C-alpha positions as CSV (number, residue, x, y, z in Angstrom):
1,M,-10.0,26.1,-20.8
2,A,-13.5,25.0,-22.1
3,R,-15.3,22.0,-20.4
4,T,-15.9,18.9,-22.3
5,I,-19.5,18.1,-22.2
6,T,-20.6,14.6,-22.8
7,A,-23.2,14.0,-25.6
8,G,-26.6,13.2,-24.6
9,T,-26.4,15.0,-21.3
10,R,-26.9,18.4,-20.1
11,P,-24.1,20.4,-18.5
12,R,-24.7,20.9,-14.8
13,P,-23.4,24.2,-13.4
14,L,-21.0,23.9,-10.7
15,G,-21.0,27.3,-9.3
16,R,-20.3,30.9,-10.0
17,R,-16.6,30.4,-10.4
18,T,-16.8,27.4,-12.7
19,D,-19.3,29.3,-14.8
20,V,-16.8,32.2,-15.3
21,G,-14.2,29.9,-16.4
22,A,-12.2,28.7,-13.7
23,N,-9.3,26.4,-14.9
24,R,-10.1,22.9,-13.6
25,W,-6.4,21.8,-13.8
26,V,-5.6,24.8,-11.3
27,V,-8.4,23.7,-9.1
28,L,-6.9,20.1,-9.1
29,V,-3.6,21.7,-7.9
30,V,-5.4,23.3,-5.0
31,L,-7.1,20.1,-4.1
32,C,-4.0,18.1,-4.2
33,V,-2.1,20.4,-2.0
34,S,-5.0,20.0,0.5
35,L,-4.7,16.2,0.3
36,L,-1.0,16.5,0.6
37,L,-1.2,18.1,4.0
38,V,-3.8,15.7,5.3
39,A,-1.8,12.7,4.2
40,L,1.5,14.0,5.6
41,D,-0.1,14.7,9.1
42,A,-1.2,10.9,9.2
43,T,2.5,9.9,9.3
44,V,4.9,12.7,10.1
45,L,4.3,12.4,13.8
46,H,5.6,8.9,14.0
47,V,9.4,9.6,14.1
48,A,8.7,12.5,16.5
49,V,7.2,10.3,19.3
50,P,10.4,9.9,21.2
51,S,10.8,13.6,21.5
52,V,7.2,14.1,22.4
53,T,7.7,11.5,25.1
54,E,10.9,13.1,26.4
55,D,9.3,16.7,26.3
56,L,5.7,16.2,27.6
57,R,6.2,13.1,29.8
58,P,2.8,11.4,28.7
59,S,1.5,8.3,30.3
60,A,1.4,5.2,28.1
61,T,-2.4,5.7,27.5
62,A,-1.9,9.4,26.6
63,L,0.8,8.6,24.2
64,L,-1.5,6.2,22.5
65,W,-4.0,9.0,22.1
66,I,-1.6,11.4,20.8
67,V,-0.7,9.1,17.9
68,D,-4.1,7.5,17.3
69,A,-6.4,10.7,18.1
70,Y,-6.0,12.0,14.4
71,P,-6.8,8.8,12.4
72,L,-9.6,7.7,14.7
73,I,-11.6,11.0,14.6
74,C,-10.7,11.5,10.8
75,A,-12.2,8.0,10.0
76,S,-15.1,8.4,12.2
77,L,-16.3,11.7,10.7
78,L,-15.7,11.1,7.0
79,I,-19.3,10.0,6.3
80,L,-20.7,12.9,8.4
81,F,-18.9,15.8,6.5
82,G,-19.0,13.9,3.2
83,S,-22.8,13.9,3.5
84,L,-23.0,17.4,4.9
85,G,-20.9,18.7,1.9
86,D,-23.5,17.3,-0.4
87,R,-26.3,19.4,1.5
88,V,-24.6,22.5,2.3
89,G,-21.9,22.8,-0.3
90,R,-18.5,21.0,-0.7
91,R,-16.6,24.1,-1.1
92,R,-17.9,25.7,2.1
93,V,-17.1,22.5,4.1
94,L,-13.6,22.4,2.6
95,L,-12.8,26.0,3.3
96,L,-13.9,25.4,7.0
97,G,-11.6,22.4,7.1
98,Y,-8.7,24.6,5.9
99,A,-9.2,27.0,8.7
100,L,-9.8,24.3,11.4
101,F,-6.8,22.4,10.2
102,G,-4.5,25.5,10.5
103,F,-5.7,26.4,13.8
104,A,-5.4,22.9,15.2
105,S,-1.9,22.7,13.7
106,A,-0.7,26.0,15.6
107,V,-2.3,24.6,18.9
108,A,-0.4,21.1,18.5
109,A,2.9,22.9,17.5
110,L,2.8,24.9,20.8
111,A,1.3,22.3,23.1
112,T,2.9,22.1,26.5
113,A,0.8,19.3,28.0
114,P,-0.3,15.9,26.6
115,E,-3.9,16.8,27.0
116,V,-3.6,19.8,24.8
117,L,-1.7,17.9,22.2
118,I,-4.5,15.1,22.2
119,G,-7.0,17.7,21.8
120,A,-5.1,19.5,19.0
121,R,-4.7,16.1,17.3
122,A,-8.4,15.4,17.5
123,L,-9.2,18.9,16.1
124,L,-6.8,17.8,13.2
125,G,-8.8,14.8,12.6
126,V,-12.1,16.8,12.3
127,G,-10.4,19.2,9.9
128,G,-8.9,16.1,7.8
129,A,-12.4,14.6,7.8
130,M,-13.9,17.9,6.2
131,I,-10.9,18.1,3.6
132,M,-10.6,14.6,2.3
133,P,-14.2,13.8,0.9
134,A,-14.6,17.4,-0.2
135,T,-11.5,17.2,-2.3
136,L,-12.9,14.0,-4.2
137,S,-16.3,15.1,-4.6
138,I,-15.3,18.5,-5.9
139,L,-12.8,16.7,-8.3
140,R,-15.7,14.5,-9.5
141,A,-17.8,17.8,-10.0
142,V,-15.1,19.8,-11.9
143,F,-14.3,16.8,-14.2
144,P,-17.5,15.5,-15.7
145,D,-15.7,13.9,-18.6
146,R,-14.4,10.6,-17.5
147,R,-11.3,10.6,-19.7
148,E,-10.2,13.7,-18.0
149,R,-11.3,12.7,-14.4
150,A,-9.2,9.5,-14.8
151,T,-6.3,11.7,-15.3
152,A,-7.1,13.9,-12.3
153,I,-7.7,10.8,-10.0
154,G,-4.3,9.5,-11.1
155,I,-2.6,12.7,-10.0
156,W,-4.7,12.8,-6.8
157,T,-3.9,9.4,-5.7
158,A,-0.3,9.8,-6.6
159,V,-0.3,13.0,-4.2
160,A,-1.8,10.9,-1.4
161,A,1.0,8.3,-2.0
162,V,3.7,10.9,-1.9
163,G,2.2,12.5,1.3
164,A,1.9,9.4,3.3
165,A,5.6,8.2,2.3
166,T,7.2,11.6,2.7
167,G,5.8,12.0,6.1
168,P,8.4,10.1,8.1
169,V,11.2,11.4,5.9
170,L,10.2,15.0,6.4
171,G,9.4,14.4,10.2
172,G,12.9,12.8,10.7
173,F,14.5,15.9,9.2
174,L,12.5,18.4,11.2
175,V,13.0,16.7,14.6
176,E,16.9,16.1,13.8
177,H,17.3,20.0,13.2
178,Y,14.4,21.6,15.2
179,W,11.9,20.4,17.8
180,W,9.0,18.1,17.7
181,G,6.4,20.9,17.3
182,S,7.9,21.8,13.8
183,V,6.1,18.7,12.3
184,F,2.8,20.7,12.8
185,L,4.1,24.2,12.2
186,I,4.9,23.4,8.5
187,N,0.9,23.4,8.0
188,I,0.3,26.9,9.1
189,P,1.9,28.9,6.0
190,L,0.6,26.4,3.5
191,M,-2.9,26.7,4.9
192,A,-2.6,30.6,5.1
193,L,-1.7,30.3,1.3
194,I,-4.3,27.8,0.3
195,L,-7.3,29.2,2.1
196,P,-7.7,32.5,0.1
197,L,-6.7,30.5,-3.1
198,G,-9.4,28.0,-2.5
199,R,-12.0,30.7,-1.7
200,W,-11.1,32.4,-4.9
201,L,-10.8,29.3,-7.3
202,L,-12.8,26.5,-6.1
203,P,-16.3,26.1,-7.4
204,E,-19.2,25.4,-5.2
205,S,-21.3,22.3,-5.8
206,K,-24.0,20.4,-4.1
207,G,-25.9,17.3,-4.3
208,D,-29.5,16.6,-3.6
209,S,-30.5,18.8,-0.7
210,D,-34.2,17.8,-0.6
211,G,-35.5,16.9,2.9
212,P,-34.0,17.3,6.3
213,W,-30.5,16.4,7.1
214,D,-30.4,13.2,9.2
215,V,-28.3,14.4,12.3
216,L,-29.0,11.3,14.2
217,G,-28.0,9.0,11.4
218,A,-24.6,11.0,10.9
219,L,-24.0,10.7,14.8
220,M,-24.6,6.9,14.4
221,A,-22.3,6.6,11.6
222,A,-19.5,8.6,13.4
223,A,-19.9,6.4,16.4
224,G,-20.3,3.1,14.6
225,V,-16.8,3.8,12.6
226,L,-15.2,5.1,15.6
227,G,-16.0,1.9,17.6
228,A,-15.0,-0.3,14.8
229,V,-11.7,1.5,14.1
230,L,-10.9,1.6,17.8
231,G,-11.4,-2.1,18.3
232,V,-9.3,-2.9,15.3
233,K,-6.5,-0.8,16.5
234,R,-6.7,-2.5,19.9
235,L,-6.3,-5.8,18.0
236,G,-3.2,-4.4,16.3
237,A,-1.7,-3.4,19.7
238,G,-1.8,-7.0,20.7
239,D,-5.1,-7.1,22.7
240,T,-7.0,-10.4,22.3
241,L,-10.3,-10.3,20.5
242,L,-12.3,-11.3,23.6
243,A,-10.7,-8.6,25.8
244,L,-13.3,-6.0,27.0
245,P,-11.3,-3.0,25.4
246,T,-11.4,-4.7,22.0
247,A,-14.6,-6.5,22.0
248,G,-16.8,-3.7,23.3
249,P,-15.9,-1.1,20.7
250,L,-16.0,-3.7,18.0
251,L,-19.6,-4.9,19.1
252,A,-20.9,-1.6,19.7
253,G,-19.5,-0.1,16.5
254,A,-20.8,-3.1,14.5
255,A,-24.4,-2.7,16.0
256,L,-24.4,1.0,15.3
257,L,-23.4,0.6,11.8
258,V,-26.1,-2.0,11.2
259,L,-28.7,0.4,12.8
260,F,-27.3,3.2,10.6
261,V,-27.7,1.0,7.4
262,R,-31.3,-0.1,8.3
263,R,-32.1,3.7,8.9
264,Q,-30.7,4.8,5.6
265,K,-32.7,2.1,3.7
266,R,-36.0,3.4,5.4
267,R,-35.5,7.1,5.0
268,A,-36.7,9.0,1.8
269,H,-33.6,11.2,1.9
270,P,-30.8,9.1,3.4
271,L,-27.3,10.4,4.0
272,I,-25.9,7.7,1.9
273,D,-27.9,6.0,-0.8
274,M,-27.3,2.4,0.1
275,R,-28.4,1.3,-3.3
276,L,-24.9,2.2,-4.5
277,F,-23.7,-1.0,-3.0
278,S,-26.0,-3.0,-5.1
279,R,-23.9,-2.0,-8.1
280,A,-21.2,-4.5,-8.5
281,A,-18.7,-2.0,-9.8
282,F,-18.9,0.2,-6.6
283,S,-19.0,-2.4,-3.9
284,T,-16.2,-4.2,-5.7
285,S,-14.1,-1.1,-5.8
286,V,-14.7,-0.4,-2.1
287,G,-13.6,-4.1,-1.4
288,C,-10.6,-3.6,-3.4
289,I,-9.5,-0.3,-1.6
290,V,-9.9,-2.2,1.7
291,L,-7.8,-5.1,0.7
292,A,-5.1,-3.0,-1.0
293,M,-4.7,-0.8,2.1
294,L,-4.8,-3.7,4.4
295,A,-1.7,-5.2,2.5
296,L,0.0,-1.8,2.2
297,V,-0.1,-0.5,5.8
298,G,0.7,-3.7,7.4
299,L,3.6,-4.4,5.2
300,Q,4.9,-0.8,5.6
301,L,4.8,-1.2,9.3
302,I,6.6,-4.5,9.4
303,A,9.3,-3.2,6.8
304,V,10.0,-0.3,8.9
305,Q,10.8,-2.5,11.8
306,Y,12.8,-4.7,9.7
307,L,14.9,-1.8,8.3
308,Q,15.6,-0.4,11.7
309,L,15.8,-3.3,14.0
310,I,17.4,-6.0,11.6
311,L,19.4,-3.8,9.3
312,G,20.1,-1.2,12.0
313,L,19.1,2.0,9.8
314,S,18.2,5.2,11.2
315,P,14.5,6.7,10.9
316,L,15.8,9.0,8.2
317,E,17.7,6.3,6.4
318,T,14.6,4.1,6.7
319,G,12.4,6.8,5.1
320,L,14.9,7.2,2.3
321,R,14.9,3.4,1.7
322,L,11.2,3.6,1.3
323,L,11.4,6.5,-1.3
324,P,11.3,4.0,-4.4
325,L,8.0,3.0,-3.3
326,T,6.8,6.6,-3.5
327,F,8.3,7.2,-6.8
328,A,7.0,4.1,-8.3
329,A,3.4,5.1,-6.9
330,M,3.8,8.4,-8.4
331,A,4.6,6.8,-11.8
332,A,1.7,4.5,-11.6
333,G,-0.6,7.5,-10.7
334,A,0.8,9.7,-13.7
335,T,0.3,6.8,-16.2
336,G,-2.8,5.5,-14.6
337,S,-5.4,7.3,-16.9
338,Y,-3.6,5.9,-20.1
339,T,-3.3,2.3,-18.5
340,L,-7.1,2.4,-17.6
341,R,-8.2,3.3,-21.1
342,R,-6.0,0.5,-22.6
343,L,-6.8,-2.3,-20.1
344,G,-10.2,-1.4,-18.6
345,P,-11.0,-1.5,-14.8
346,R,-11.1,-5.4,-14.4
347,R,-7.7,-6.0,-16.0
348,M,-6.1,-2.9,-14.3
349,V,-7.1,-3.8,-10.7
350,G,-6.7,-7.6,-11.3
351,W,-3.1,-7.1,-12.8
352,G,-2.2,-4.4,-10.2
353,F,-3.1,-7.1,-7.3
354,V,-1.0,-9.7,-9.2
355,L,2.0,-7.5,-9.6
356,T,1.8,-6.4,-5.9
357,A,1.6,-10.3,-4.9
358,S,4.6,-10.9,-7.1
359,A,6.6,-8.1,-5.3
360,V,5.6,-9.4,-1.8
361,L,6.8,-12.9,-2.8
362,L,10.1,-11.5,-4.2
363,L,10.6,-9.8,-0.6
364,V,10.5,-13.3,0.9
365,L,14.1,-13.5,-0.1
366,M,15.0,-10.8,2.5
367,G,17.1,-12.2,5.4
368,Q,19.2,-10.9,8.3
369,H,21.8,-9.1,5.9
370,D,21.1,-6.0,3.7
371,R,20.3,-6.5,0.1
372,P,19.8,-3.1,-1.2
373,L,19.0,-4.1,-4.9
374,L,16.4,-6.8,-4.0
375,L,14.7,-4.3,-1.5
376,T,14.7,-1.5,-4.2
377,V,13.2,-3.8,-6.8
378,G,10.5,-5.2,-4.4
379,F,9.6,-1.8,-3.2
380,V,9.4,-0.4,-6.8
381,L,7.0,-3.3,-7.9
382,L,5.0,-3.0,-4.8
383,G,4.5,0.7,-5.1
384,F,3.5,0.5,-8.8
385,G,1.2,-2.4,-8.3
386,L,-0.7,-1.1,-5.3
387,Q,-1.1,2.4,-6.6
388,T,-2.2,0.9,-9.9
389,T,-4.9,-1.0,-8.1
390,L,-5.9,2.0,-5.8
391,F,-6.2,4.4,-8.8
392,S,-8.4,2.1,-10.9
393,A,-10.5,1.2,-7.8
394,Y,-11.1,4.8,-6.9
395,E,-11.8,6.0,-10.5
396,S,-14.5,3.0,-11.0
397,M,-16.1,3.8,-7.5
398,L,-16.3,7.6,-8.1
399,S,-17.5,7.2,-11.7
400,E,-20.3,4.7,-10.6
401,A,-21.7,7.2,-8.2
402,P,-24.1,9.8,-9.6
403,P,-22.7,13.5,-9.2
404,E,-25.5,14.3,-6.5
405,S,-24.0,11.5,-4.3
406,A,-20.3,12.3,-4.8
407,G,-19.8,13.6,-1.4
408,G,-21.2,10.4,0.3
409,A,-19.3,8.0,-2.3
410,A,-16.1,9.8,-1.5
411,A,-16.6,9.4,2.1
412,I,-17.4,5.7,1.7
413,G,-14.0,5.4,-0.3
414,E,-12.0,7.3,2.4
415,T,-13.5,5.3,5.1
416,S,-12.8,2.0,3.5
417,Y,-9.3,3.4,3.1
418,Q,-8.9,4.0,6.9
419,L,-10.6,0.7,7.9
420,G,-8.3,-1.1,5.7
421,A,-5.3,0.5,7.1
422,G,-6.5,-0.3,10.7
423,M,-7.2,-3.9,9.7
424,G,-3.9,-4.2,8.0
425,I,-2.1,-3.4,11.2
426,A,-4.2,-5.6,13.3
427,M,-4.4,-8.7,10.9
428,L,-0.6,-8.6,9.7
429,G,0.5,-7.7,13.0
430,S,-1.2,-10.5,14.6
431,V,0.2,-13.0,12.1
432,M,3.7,-11.6,12.7
433,N,3.5,-11.9,16.5
434,A,2.1,-15.6,16.0
435,A,4.9,-16.5,14.0
436,Y,7.6,-14.7,16.0
437,G,6.8,-15.6,19.6
438,P,7.3,-19.5,19.4
439,G,10.9,-19.0,18.1
440,L,11.9,-17.6,21.4
441,S,11.0,-20.6,23.6
442,G,13.7,-22.8,24.7
443,V,16.7,-20.6,23.9
444,P,19.7,-22.0,26.0
445,G,20.6,-20.1,29.1
446,V,17.6,-17.7,29.0
447,P,15.0,-17.7,31.7
448,E,11.4,-18.5,30.9
449,A,10.3,-15.0,32.1
450,A,13.0,-13.3,30.0
451,A,11.8,-15.4,26.9
452,R,8.2,-14.3,27.5
453,A,9.1,-10.6,27.8
454,A,11.3,-11.0,24.6
455,A,8.4,-12.4,22.7
456,N,6.5,-9.1,22.9
457,S,8.4,-7.5,20.2
458,L,12.0,-7.5,18.7
459,G,12.8,-4.1,20.3
460,E,11.9,-5.5,23.7
461,A,14.0,-8.7,23.0
462,Y,16.9,-6.4,22.4
463,Q,16.5,-4.7,25.7
464,V,16.2,-8.1,27.6
465,A,19.2,-9.5,25.7
466,G,21.3,-6.5,26.9
467,Q,20.1,-7.0,30.5
468,L,21.1,-10.6,30.4
469,G,24.5,-10.1,28.7
470,G,27.1,-12.8,28.0
471,T,26.4,-15.8,26.1
472,A,22.7,-16.0,27.1
473,G,22.2,-12.4,26.0
474,E,23.8,-12.9,22.6
475,A,21.8,-16.3,22.0
476,L,18.6,-14.5,22.8
477,R,19.5,-11.6,20.4
478,Q,20.3,-14.1,17.7
479,A,17.1,-16.3,18.3
480,A,15.1,-12.9,18.2
481,R,16.5,-11.8,14.9
482,H,15.9,-15.2,13.3
483,A,12.3,-15.4,14.6
484,F,11.5,-11.9,13.3
485,V,12.7,-12.8,9.8
486,N,10.9,-16.0,10.0
487,G,7.9,-14.2,11.1
488,L,8.2,-11.6,8.4
489,H,8.2,-14.3,5.7
490,V,5.0,-15.9,6.9
491,T,3.6,-12.6,7.1
492,L,4.5,-12.0,3.5
493,F,3.0,-15.3,2.3
494,V,-0.3,-14.3,4.0
495,S,-0.3,-10.8,2.3
496,A,0.3,-12.4,-0.9
497,G,-2.6,-14.6,-0.5
498,L,-4.8,-11.6,0.5
499,L,-3.7,-9.8,-2.7
500,L,-4.4,-12.8,-4.9
501,L,-7.8,-12.8,-3.3
502,G,-8.3,-9.2,-4.3
503,A,-7.3,-10.2,-7.9
504,L,-10.2,-12.7,-7.9
505,M,-12.6,-10.0,-6.5
506,A,-11.6,-7.6,-9.4
507,L,-13.3,-10.1,-11.8
508,R,-16.6,-8.4,-10.9
509,L,-15.5,-5.0,-12.3
510,P,-16.4,-3.9,-15.9
511,R,-14.1,-5.2,-18.6
512,V,-13.9,-2.0,-20.4
513,M,-13.8,1.6,-19.4
514,E,-17.3,3.0,-20.4
515,C,-16.6,6.6,-21.7
516,P,-19.4,9.0,-23.0
517,P,-19.4,9.6,-26.7
518,V,-17.6,12.6,-28.0
519,P,-19.6,15.6,-29.3
520,D,-19.4,14.7,-33.0
521,G,-21.2,11.4,-32.2
522,D,-18.3,9.2,-33.1
523,L,-16.7,6.6,-30.8
524,D,-13.5,7.4,-28.8
525,D,-11.0,4.5,-29.4
526,E,-9.1,5.4,-26.2
527,C,-11.9,4.2,-24.0
528,R,-11.6,0.5,-24.9
529,P,-8.7,-1.7,-25.4
530,K,-7.3,-1.9,-28.8
531,G,-8.5,-4.9,-31.0
532,R,-11.9,-5.4,-29.3
533,A,-14.8,-4.8,-31.3
534,L,-17.9,-3.4,-29.7
535,A,-20.2,-5.8,-31.5
536,G,-18.2,-9.0,-30.3
537,T,-18.0,-8.3,-26.7
538,D,-20.1,-9.8,-23.8
539,S,-23.5,-8.1,-24.0
540,A,-23.7,-8.3,-20.0
541,E,-21.3,-5.6,-19.8
542,P,-21.7,-1.9,-20.3
543,R,-19.5,-0.3,-23.1
544,P,-19.7,2.7,-25.4
545,I,-21.9,2.4,-28.4
546,E,-22.7,5.0,-31.1
547,P,-25.7,6.9,-30.3
548,G,-28.0,8.5,-32.8
549,P,-29.3,12.2,-32.7
550,A,-31.4,11.7,-29.6
551,A,-30.4,8.4,-28.3
552,P,-29.2,7.9,-24.7
553,R,-26.1,5.7,-24.1
554,V,-27.2,2.2,-23.3
555,P,-25.4,-1.2,-23.4
556,A,-25.5,-3.0,-26.9
557,T,-27.7,-6.2,-26.9
558,R,-28.1,-8.7,-29.5
559,G,-31.6,-9.0,-30.8
560,P,-33.7,-7.6,-33.6
561,A,-32.6,-4.9,-35.8
562,E,-32.2,-1.6,-34.1
563,P,-34.4,1.5,-35.2
564,A,-32.8,3.7,-37.7
565,G,-30.3,5.9,-36.2
566,T,-29.3,3.9,-33.4
567,G,-27.3,1.0,-35.3
568,R,-24.0,-0.3,-33.9
569,R,-20.9,-0.3,-36.0
570,G,-17.5,-1.9,-35.4
571,R,-14.6,-0.5,-37.0
572,P,-12.8,-2.6,-39.8
573,G,-9.9,-4.5,-38.7
574,H,-10.8,-4.6,-35.0
């Protein structure tokens, strides 16, 4: 399939395989399978934790690292490997990530000690950090035309949603029928297939490789992100902000990141061009990704607890209840390109946030009894709204970055994704705990020590109620259920407020999707909303105009008559 070349620009070769006509849509399939495996591994272990605990007998600290080693290491190394791919080749980094991911999966599946499993999970994080930014930056290079790239990113984000949501369902099935190591073993045959396919099909592409690679800066970024994410996760686990295990990593991480930014601004050849953040569309897109993930992950965590502990569903049934959210996200990704062309980034991200906030407020109607229709409608609106927001934010962020900085931009997007997820668990979890705990004070017949223990979590409240037994135990159980539902409602209101804040933030995005002119010099009506004339739009915003024979694409302005060959023209009836 021939590549679309934008008018007024010179095609940039991506590598030998692209030059001989590799099908970019087949390349997209390979990239999506890569992302699917990485997204699955982020959540597939959650339902296997009880089996791992029974088999390996890890300590509480070791169990925490078994769960957290993968996302912590992955988040901390995204900038390092994203910028390295720009230097040495994104395909090369991606293939190495495939090999490491497959090897680490085999070690994790056969682990017989907690330390081995922690090490394997850390290696999986390294492999994931090599894969994630490389897939997005290769996608940016393979699809230079923004219209096609929007379609590709829609498919890419839909696959990410499928992987994250399918993980608990697949993990629950495998643990029920096999052993916990099978949740890792499924990666090996897929990696054995995708590694030779990727080597054969994927094009090589690089960014600006002038000057030495900033090794010290890369290590500073990795350590800074690791400290920030670790501190945020400690907050989510219930530690206070002033506690040393929380404040220490947060302060150290923040200091290293500040030093990293200052270092990059001074260097002639930085790892990440900090001037990207001076572009309103780029910085706003990154902020929207953080807010969207903050709402999604925090709500998913609380929703899982609600479905299991209030409604009494099994892990597999819980995963199935969340499938409508996944299907809605897939639909939003599949139609995202069309919607973006019709609405433009500003309205698409803004209305995505508003739709998600409406879904969250609808879920406030949840109570102590099962309402399947309400939950299904709420999850469908939630999945569609959030995926709409994430799709448009990713597309705007990636399109705003120049091709030579695609790896660094992709790493920034993925790091913001991980930070938003960590902050969502910490922030919304803290709100939930603050609203839940006071509801257990003064329960008739319940000792104060038992009430304090029950205030830690709903699961612990059930255990304490079982130990107390009798009337006091039943009173504590009912009070805990009521307090949890009340805390859920408070958390939903807070989340809705954050989402509406995201809708206001989206006002800084461009109003129209700026597309390159088609080769015949005419305008593509699909790149702006119907009914909007080019000459009548706000001159402060970039938008497509009709170039002359050699004119570059520039924003239209009101002023003196344009030179011959560069005039603007609106279509009759628009």
